[in-house]
Every structure is written in C-alpha cells, then in structure tokens.
ZAFI-744467 format. One line per 5 residues: their letters; for each residue x, y, z of C-alpha. Coordinates in pm, 1 decimal. Layout:
REM ZAFI-744467
A> X,Y,Z  ...
END
This chain:
REM ZAFI-744467
MLTDK> 4172.6,13707.7,9047.6  4425.4,13736.7,9248.8  4652.3,13998.1,9284.3  5012.5,14005.4,9436.9  4906.8,14267.7,9692.6
AIRAL> 4591.9,14060.8,9791.8  4808.6,13757.1,9849.0  5059.9,13977.0,9999.5  4724.2,14059.6,10246.2  4625.6,13734.4,10304.8
KPSEK> 4656.9,13630.7,10656.1  4673.8,13257.6,10814.7  4356.2,13180.3,11037.8  4314.8,12820.0,11242.5  4228.3,12597.0,10929.5
PYKAW> 4352.4,12611.0,10550.5  4170.3,12811.5,10365.4  4198.3,12878.7,9957.3  4200.1,13171.9,9792.1  4028.6,13169.4,9399.2
DSLGL> 4198.1,13329.4,9169.1  4046.4,13186.8,8829.7  3990.2,12912.9,8581.4  4088.4,12639.3,8915.8  4345.9,12789.6,9042.3
YLLVQ> 4403.7,12908.1,9372.0  4623.1,12951.7,9695.8  4567.5,12716.9,9980.7  4664.4,12868.2,10281.5  4749.6,12741.8,10574.8
PNGSR> 4763.9,12780.1,10958.5  5155.3,12805.8,10982.5  5133.4,13112.4,10676.4  5241.0,12904.1,10405.3  5079.2,12965.7,10075.0
LWRFK> 5041.1,12693.4,9834.3  4969.6,12718.3,9467.8  4649.5,12441.8,9345.0  4487.0,12378.0,9038.3  4174.8,12220.9,9024.0
YRFAG> 4052.2,12001.3,8684.1  3863.7,11735.7,8594.9  4024.4,11455.0,8377.7  3827.4,11134.3,8296.8  3497.7,11270.9,8468.2
KENHA> 3707.5,11249.1,8808.7  3809.3,11549.9,8999.4  4201.0,11598.4,9068.4  4451.3,11902.4,9242.9  4797.1,11977.8,9084.0
AFGAY> 5042.0,12132.9,9309.3  5229.1,12427.3,9147.6  5513.4,12523.3,9426.2  5450.3,12775.0,9731.9  5465.5,13162.1,9710.3
PEIGL> 5664.4,13377.1,9642.4  5888.4,13161.3,9509.0  5619.1,13063.1,9256.5  5446.6,13417.3,9151.1  5116.0,13454.7,9017.6
AEARE> 5240.2,13514.3,8676.8  5404.2,13162.4,8646.6  5149.1,12981.8,8816.1  4927.6,13108.3,8568.5  5141.9,12952.2,8294.3
RRDET> 5143.2,12584.4,8463.3  4815.7,12592.0,8517.9  4725.5,12705.5,8163.9  4980.8,12410.2,8067.4  4797.6,12143.3,8269.7
RRMRS> 4494.9,12250.4,8056.5  4648.9,12203.5,7733.6  4736.7,11877.9,7841.1  4407.3,11769.5,7967.1  4300.4,11905.1,7621.1
NGIDP> 4496.4,11726.4,7403.1  4385.4,11422.0,7586.2  4701.1,11359.2,7845.2  4629.9,11294.0,8213.3  4808.1,11576.7,8379.8
AAHRK> 4908.0,11345.5,8726.6  4969.0,11038.7,8507.3  5216.6,11285.7,8314.9  5364.7,11406.9,8645.3  5450.9,11071.5,8752.1
ATKVA> 5634.7,10976.8,8460.1  5865.0,11278.7,8481.8  5943.7,11228.3,8774.8  6037.7,10872.3,8718.4  6224.4,11007.8,8388.9
RATAA> 6434.6,11238.4,8659.6  6537.9,10996.9,8857.8  6574.7,10753.0,8641.4  6818.4,10955.5,8458.7  7001.2,11070.4,8799.5
ENSLE> 7091.7,10735.1,8829.4  7218.8,10678.2,8519.5  7432.9,10986.9,8473.2  7777.9,10994.4,8311.2  7961.6,10965.4,8716.6
IVARE> 7716.5,10719.4,8850.5  7782.6,10504.6,8548.1  8152.2,10574.3,8556.1  8206.7,10454.3,8898.6  8042.1,10151.5,8891.9
WFQKM> 8254.1,10107.8,8567.3  8549.5,10181.0,8733.3  8445.8,9963.1,9080.5  8472.1,9657.3,8803.0  8693.4,9717.2,8624.7
SPGWV> 9001.2,9874.8,8839.1  9047.8,9563.7,9095.2  9251.5,9399.8,8782.4  9477.8,9680.9,8753.7  9814.8,9807.9,8922.3
DKHRV> 9730.9,10100.1,9205.3  9954.7,10387.3,8974.5  9624.1,10306.3,8690.5  9383.8,10287.3,8878.0  9479.8,10636.4,9071.0
KIIQR> 9547.3,10808.5,8725.4  9203.4,10767.4,8560.0  8984.0,10850.9,8898.5  9167.3,11106.6,8936.3  9148.8,11219.8,8535.3
LERDV> 8765.0,11162.0,8522.5  8718.6,11348.0,8885.3  8950.5,11655.1,8735.6  8876.2,11659.9,8394.1  8516.9,11536.1,8328.5
FPWLG> 8294.6,11472.9,8585.2  8270.1,11866.0,8701.5  8096.2,11899.6,8304.0  7972.3,11613.6,8197.2  7898.2,11383.5,8541.2
SRPVA> 7549.8,11486.8,8571.7  7453.7,11443.0,8200.1  7244.3,11150.1,8187.7  7491.2,10880.2,7933.6  7231.2,10792.4,7746.5
ELTAP> 7219.3,11168.8,7592.5  7606.0,11249.2,7594.9  7682.3,11334.1,7186.0  7999.5,11364.7,7049.2  8031.2,11732.9,7032.5
EVLAV> 8006.9,11838.6,7434.6  8271.8,11564.0,7470.6  8489.5,11725.7,7270.7  8415.8,12020.5,7457.1  8559.7,11851.7,7794.2
LRRIE> 8857.8,11752.9,7573.4  8889.5,12059.0,7356.0  8952.4,12197.4,7780.8  9211.2,11954.9,7817.3  9409.5,12023.1,7523.8
ERGAI> 9411.9,12386.3,7555.7  9636.7,12357.6,7880.0  9890.2,12133.5,7681.2  9787.8,11813.6,7826.8  9764.0,11643.3,7469.6
ETAHR> 9807.5,11308.9,7608.2  9547.5,11333.3,7905.0  9340.7,11438.7,7641.0  9368.2,11123.8,7425.0  9332.7,10898.2,7756.7
ALGDL> 8987.1,11058.9,7915.8  8876.3,10995.4,7546.0  8949.4,10623.9,7567.7  8874.5,10649.0,7960.6  8526.2,10820.1,7808.3
SAICR> 8483.0,10555.4,7533.7  8534.4,10221.7,7751.8  8267.4,10406.1,8018.4  7974.0,10480.4,7702.7  8015.6,10098.9,7588.9
YAVAT> 7986.7,9995.7,7917.4  7671.9,10142.1,7942.0  7587.3,10034.3,7586.8  7605.4,9665.2,7739.8  7456.5,9747.4,8058.6
GRALS> 7164.6,9876.5,7893.5  7175.6,10218.7,7968.2  7276.8,10386.1,7628.1  7225.9,10307.3,7265.9  7568.5,10419.4,7123.9
DPCRD> 7906.5,10577.8,7250.4  7944.6,10919.7,7136.0  8296.1,10873.7,7134.0  8382.6,10723.8,6832.0  8244.9,11001.7,6629.6
LRGAL> 8558.7,11158.1,6762.0  8851.5,10970.4,6599.0  9045.6,11259.3,6430.1  8911.7,11518.4,6621.7  9194.9,11583.5,6875.8
APKVV> 9532.0,11666.2,6805.2  9764.5,11434.5,6737.8  10013.3,11274.9,7005.5  10340.5,11372.5,6999.9  10531.7,11033.0,7025.1
RHFAA> 10890.5,11110.9,7266.5  11099.9,10793.4,7283.0  11328.3,10746.2,7540.6  11714.5,10834.2,7445.3  11935.6,10528.8,7478.5
VTDPK> 12252.4,10350.9,7388.7  12224.2,10061.3,7156.2  12517.2,10068.8,6974.2  12809.4,9835.8,7108.0  13058.5,10076.5,7042.5
AIPDL> 12934.4,10336.1,7265.2  12798.6,10143.3,7548.6  13203.3,10104.1,7642.2  13250.3,10479.8,7732.5  12910.6,10511.8,7893.3
LRAMD> 12959.6,10228.5,8136.3  13304.2,10343.3,8235.7  13160.0,10706.7,8315.4  12892.5,10550.3,8474.7  13187.9,10389.0,8693.5
GYQGG> 13332.4,10715.3,8759.8  13024.2,10840.9,8926.9  13177.6,10979.4,9309.8  12838.5,11026.1,9506.6  12703.5,10827.3,9758.0
LVVRS> 12675.5,10379.9,9780.4  12303.7,10438.4,9728.1  12341.5,10609.3,9417.7  12619.9,10482.4,9293.1  12485.2,10096.7,9329.6
ALRLA> 12127.6,10172.0,9180.2  12371.7,10341.6,8865.0  12554.1,10028.9,8900.2  12259.6,9820.3,8850.1  12005.2,10013.6,8630.0
PLLFV> 12215.5,9872.3,8321.0  12213.7,9508.8,8500.2  11890.6,9464.5,8520.3  11685.7,9697.4,8285.0  11406.0,9682.6,8473.3
RPGEL> 11134.3,10045.3,8505.2  11331.7,10310.4,8681.4  11015.4,10281.8,8915.4  11051.5,9938.6,8953.0  11449.0,9983.5,9050.6
RSARW> 11406.4,10258.4,9316.5  11123.3,10114.1,9473.1  11257.6,9771.6,9508.3  11261.1,9584.6,9851.3  11484.3,9383.1,10058.2
ADIDL> 11190.5,9135.1,10161.6  11160.2,9086.1,9763.6  11532.7,8988.7,9709.1  11720.2,8648.8,9776.5  12117.6,8679.4,9707.6
EAGEW> 12118.8,8290.0,9766.0  11897.5,8229.6,9464.4  11973.1,8509.5,9313.6  11616.2,8612.4,9214.1  11450.1,8925.2,9259.1
RFTAS> 11044.2,8881.3,9289.0  10821.9,9185.3,9258.3  10476.1,9284.5,9082.3  10553.0,9456.5,8734.3  10451.3,9815.2,8756.7
KTGQA> 10304.7,9839.2,8431.2  10145.1,9497.7,8347.3  10073.0,9414.5,8723.1  10226.6,9069.9,8650.9  10425.7,8859.1,8899.9
HIVPL> 10821.6,8856.5,8750.4  11115.1,8755.9,8817.8  11466.3,8906.7,8753.0  11727.8,8645.8,8750.0  12024.0,8811.5,8948.4
ATQAV> 12378.5,8740.0,8795.7  12732.3,8725.5,8998.7  12760.8,9103.5,8964.6  12420.3,9232.0,9063.9  12471.9,8971.7,9361.2
AILRE> 12796.1,9129.9,9455.8  12691.1,9503.2,9422.2  12362.0,9422.3,9653.2  12532.9,9241.8,9910.3  12823.3,9560.6,9930.2
LHPLT> 12490.3,9783.3,9988.3  12349.7,9558.1,10212.9  12488.6,9670.0,10547.6  12429.6,9985.0,10427.5  12064.4,9959.3,10397.3
GHHDL> 12013.8,9614.9,10471.1  11816.9,9704.0,10802.2  11541.2,9888.6,10626.1  11304.6,9763.3,10388.9  11377.4,9963.7,10054.4
VFPGA> 11704.9,9916.4,9892.6  11728.0,10236.7,9807.9  11572.1,10411.1,10081.4  11533.9,10832.9,9954.4  11794.9,11101.5,10161.3
RSPRR> 11510.7,11281.9,10349.5  11355.3,10945.7,10460.2  11420.4,10600.5,10468.1  11086.0,10483.9,10417.3  11016.6,10641.6,10077.5
PMSEN> 11221.5,10561.5,9799.8  11475.0,10744.5,9660.5  11342.4,11051.5,9348.8  11237.8,10947.9,9047.5  11496.4,11116.0,8903.4
TVNVA> 11814.6,10995.2,9096.2  11934.2,10799.2,8828.2  11860.7,11068.8,8549.7  12053.7,11326.2,8766.0  12351.4,11139.4,8817.3
LRTLG> 12373.0,11030.4,8463.6  12360.4,11443.4,8403.8  12657.9,11502.1,8687.7  12887.1,11276.9,8477.5  12840.2,11504.4,8162.8
IERET> 12564.7,11209.0,7977.4  12321.3,11418.1,7860.3  11977.3,11302.3,7813.3  11998.2,11298.7,7457.3  12188.0,10999.2,7510.2
TSGHG> 12068.3,10802.7,7735.2  11790.2,10792.8,8091.1  11736.5,10553.7,8332.4  11485.1,10361.0,8101.7  11709.6,10398.0,7816.1
FRAMA> 11892.4,10077.4,7956.5  11598.7,9875.2,7844.6  11612.3,9986.0,7511.4  11967.6,9918.5,7533.0  11928.0,9562.3,7637.9
RTVLE> 11632.5,9469.8,7444.8  11841.6,9591.8,7081.3  12186.2,9396.2,7228.3  12043.2,9078.4,7299.5  11877.1,9006.2,7050.2
EHLRF> 12077.8,9154.9,6743.9  12431.5,9091.2,6908.7  12391.4,8851.1,7133.1  12155.1,8650.5,6947.9  11888.9,8597.0,7197.7
PAHII> 11535.7,8525.0,7118.7  11263.6,8790.5,7147.4  11041.1,8637.6,7302.2  11298.3,8546.4,7596.4  11403.1,8931.6,7633.1
EAQLA> 11047.6,9034.7,7630.8  10938.5,8746.9,7908.2  11266.1,8948.3,8081.1  11127.8,9309.5,8001.0  10795.2,9168.6,8208.4
HAVRD> 10593.5,9353.5,7904.9  10275.8,9156.4,7832.5  10354.7,8866.0,7593.9  10115.4,8558.8,7503.7  10172.4,8219.5,7365.7
ANGRA> 10032.3,8071.5,7074.2  9698.5,8034.7,7249.5  9688.6,8389.8,7319.8  9775.8,8300.7,7753.4  9967.8,8551.3,7921.2
YNRTT> 10285.6,8405.6,8033.2  10354.7,8353.2,8368.1  10630.9,8458.9,8584.3  10856.4,8146.1,8525.3  10798.4,8154.5,8172.6
HIEER> 11195.9,8049.7,8023.8  11281.8,8129.0,8372.3  11647.6,7893.2,8347.3  11704.3,8084.1,7946.2  11655.1,8463.0,8145.5
RVMMQ> 11865.9,8307.8,8392.0  12155.4,8223.1,8133.4  12082.3,8494.3,7949.8  12103.5,8815.8,8261.2  12440.2,8662.9,8339.2
KWADY> 12545.5,8615.5,8030.2  12500.2,9010.0,7956.0  12632.6,9115.3,8278.3  12924.8,8923.7,8152.9  12963.2,9118.9,7824.9
LEALR> 12881.7,9430.8,8006.3  13188.8,9365.7,8241.2  13398.8,9271.3,7930.5  13304.0,9619.2,7745.6  13456.5,9805.3,8074.4
EPNVL> 13776.1,9684.1,7933.7  14035.2,9888.4,7698.7  14017.1,9748.1,7371.9  13741.5,9516.3,7327.9  13560.7,9680.2,7074.0
PFDKR> 13697.9,9885.6,6798.3  13631.6,10257.7,6905.2  13445.8,10506.3,6673.5  13440.6,10848.1,6853.4  13134.9,10957.0,6645.6
HLPEV> 12949.9,10702.9,6834.6  13030.4,10714.8,7150.3  12870.5,10925.1,7405.2  12986.3,11281.7,7500.6  13109.2,11296.3,7836.5
NPSRA> 13282.6,11637.0,8029.4  13575.1,11559.6,8261.3  13506.0,11835.5,8455.3  13183.7,11693.2,8592.0  13269.3,11343.8,8631.3
END
C-alpha cells in the first residue's frame, strides 16, 4: 500500500509506470513528473479504468474514498463509466440552463419591443441585484426561499419598489423557462404577499379650477432664462411627461402644421401633440435662441444634452410653489381632471392625448393619428381656457383652494 512519504519519493522515468495502492487503486507516474490517480475495475466482464485526478490536489485519503464509492456503485449494478458520463452531461445541461443564461435569452427575445430606458433598467436590475446570487443556479432548481432571500437583500436597503420589480422580472423569466421546457414551474408565484407593500406615491397636482389662476400667474412671474421660462410655460399647455418635454427636438416639431411628433417614453408608441397657437408662439420666441441646436431645451452646460430633469420643478420651487402643490408631472393630472370634469371632453380623447396605452373595443392599441382632429380642437380649447384663467376675476377666488405663493421668492 502507498503512503504519502512513499508517493513523494516516486521519481519519473522515461516511460509511464504504475505505483499500486490497494483494491485496484494506483498512481500513474508520467515522464514529466505528474502523478495521476487511476482505479482499475471490472464491470459486466469488461476491464475499465476510472480517473480521480492528480496528486497532491487529490490526496491519498480522498483517492481511496473515490475508489470505495466507485466500488459501491459497481456492487449496486451501476456502471461507473456510464454514471460519470451522465453526470458530466447533467452538469453541462445545468450550466446551459442556468438562471442567467435563460434570463439573457428571455431579455434578447423580449427587449426589442421595449423603450431604451425600460430595457436598460431591467438588465441593470438583473445584473446588480439577481445574477451575483442566483445567476449560476439551474433555473429548474430555483426555490421560492432562494428567490425571497435575494429580494430581501433589496428590501433591506429600502428599495421596496425595486424588490417588487425584480420579483416581476424573475417571474417572467421563470415562466419563459417553463414555456421553453427548461423548468416545470415558476417558484415566484408562491411569493405573493411575501414582500413589504409598495408605497404608492401620487404626483402632486392642482385639479381645482379655482386654484389654477394663481398658479399660472405665479409661473408667469418667473424671471429666469428664456429656455427654462419657455419650458415652464409649455408644461401645462402640452401636459406631456417631463422627460419628453425636456428632451424635445426641433426636428420633431412642425411649427407651420402646429404638430410635435415623437415616440412616447413610457409606451414606445409614436405620438402626436397638436400645438395650440399659444404653444406655437412660445416656440417661435425660443427658436432664435436654441433653433440652431438639436434640442429645444438644451442644458446650461452643454447644448448637446437636455436640461436637467429637475429644472421645471426647481423653477416652481423658486416661485414659492411647494412640491405638495404641484410638480412638472402634476400638469398631466391637472389637464386630465379639468378637461373631463369641467370642459367635458370624452375620456378616451384625453387618454389618447396623454399617450396612455389605450385600446379600442377589439383590443388594438390606438395609433398616433387616432382622434387627431378631436385632439387638435381639445388642445386649442385647453390653451384658450388656461389663457382666460390668467385674467383677473374670471373665476371666483376661494383662498382655501389656492396654492401658496411666497412673493419674496417670486
């Protein structure tokens, strides 16, 4: 039998030779000095040799344990060679069907229909919060407690919304794995109610017509630069998403036709904003200043980048209009409420202008030209309505409903 001392004393020769231990276990000593563990056995009347690795990475005690395990398989009627081959195939299959591999395949299949911002957020969330802990796990072996442990880690840093979104991503990936034959079920479905509830935050908005006049007059008092002033004046007129307004490009705007065409940031659908005469006048005033740039509202530091996402909100704050009163996004809620409840425009016309993912009776998404003439009329009436509200005594004032404006900061 071999000992560690005897093994260390083995010297290479010109040809490979065997140094025997016991029960078929031996070391194959190579001319280059490497010492490889081998086990000689017979199964179904045929001689075979199993490889257990190299010494000293595999020590004498571990080599004997592997030999004994192989002998037990043979005694139980299991072909050790076939078992090793099946194990190797299983490991390769598990690696090919790991969560990360399946997730990236799912992402490549689904992401072409997503807007860039949504696509980037999803892959970053997976790479930052999921793959480091679950990426190498076979998707078929994922369990609900494993997934929950990863989500708890996100929760612990206070990112409750992110945890819920990660759960949605993982559930979609697991359902894709089921559909493609690489998993039997979605473990995420058992996690309903396991996460802390999301905190629903509504954007502050002025929706009472009695409060709108003072808000508009306060905004008219903005004394900053023309770029920000123009954005501030257009925000309630157009009621697009703040990111869409600040990223507006002159190439997408036709002042003669009174139209602004772009891709809605949230739905990824082509969208048209009819421009009322008041909006066209504001843009014509701004054009000499920024019209030679690509962006309508370039940033102060670089004309190639849009103004900051908080620019409009900061301008509102400087006027003494608190965040609890309204925000850049709040003009959408203001228009949505007043147009339907007070100006009596149909909800589906308003929803189409808000670039929401509205659908017709057959479930088809409306295209950008849907109800365009009705929307053109609505946008002009809305602009006229806001202009009229700026005039004193158009509506009775009730101070309880007016936004607080600090004259010292106006």
